[in-house]
N, C-alpha and C positions, 0 to 999 in steps of 0.2 A: 816196409810199412808205407813209405811214400808212394810206391808203385800201386799198392792196393787202393790208396786214397785217390790217386790220379785216375785209375780205371773206374772207380765208383763215380767220380765226378763226371767223367766222360760219358758213362752210361746214363747218368741222370740228365745230362745236357741233351742227349738224343731222345730220351723218353718224354721230357716235359712238353716239347712242341706237339708230339703225338697225342698226349693227354688233353692239351688245350684245344686241339682240333676237334675232339669228340666231346665237347661240353658246351653248354649255353646257360648263361645266368639270366633268369627272369627278372622282371621289374620288381617283384616282391623279395628278391634276394635268393630265392630257391634255385638250386642247380639241377639241370638236366645233364646226364652224362652217359657214356657207353656202359653197358652192363646192367642198366636199370631194367626192372621188369615193367611190363605194360601197365600194371595196376598202379605203379608209382608215377608213371607219366600221366595217367588219367587223374590221379590225385592232384597233381600240380597244374595240369592244363585243362582238364575236363575232356569231353568228347571232341574228337578231331572234326574238322570241316569235311575231310575226305579220307577214306581208307581205300588203299589199293593193294591187291595181291599180285606180286610179280614172281615169275618162275624163270630162273637164270640157268643157262647151260642145259637145255632140254636135250635128252639123248633118245635115239630111236631104239636103243636096247631096253627091253622090258625090265632088266635087272637094275640098270642105272636110272636114276631120276634126277631132275634138275633141282637146284637149291631154291627153296621158296623164301621170298622176302616180302614182308608186309610193310607198307609205307603209310604213315599217318601224316596228314598235312594240317598245319595250324597257322593262324595269324595272331601274333602276340607282341607284347612289348618287352624290350630287354632292359637290364639294369642301367645300361649306358644311354637309354632313351631311344625313341624312334620305334616304328612298327617294323616287324620282321615277319617274313614268311619262313616257316620251319618245315622241313621234311625230315621226319624221324623214321629211320629204317630199323626193322626188327628182324633178327635172325634167331630162330629157336626160342622165341618169346622174350628175347633181351634186345635192348637198344644196341645196334651195331654201327650206326652212323647218324650224324646230325648235320644236315645241310641248312644253311641260312642265307637269306637274301634280304637286305635292308630296303624298305620301301621309301620312296620320295627322298632319296638322299641327293643332296645338291653337290 
């Protein structure tokens, strides 16, 4: 029984940093996270400042196609204060990555 508990805690320890890396808490307390649909992001942040369509891994073979990723860019405030630039990546219509950069940080 102790071994199962230890394995569970070890797995949880490895998964928590990964979950925290793909989330962002807004100034109003709402959370952006991986797996959200685009409509949920629009509901929380509105229209992005910029939308980009990227194709990764393009192949010359007509059967294979590159993976398409859409990136939405925002300037917003976080719950911890300060302005942030957010880049939210969507794969297959769901948030797959959230990159952030704090503005005017001393």
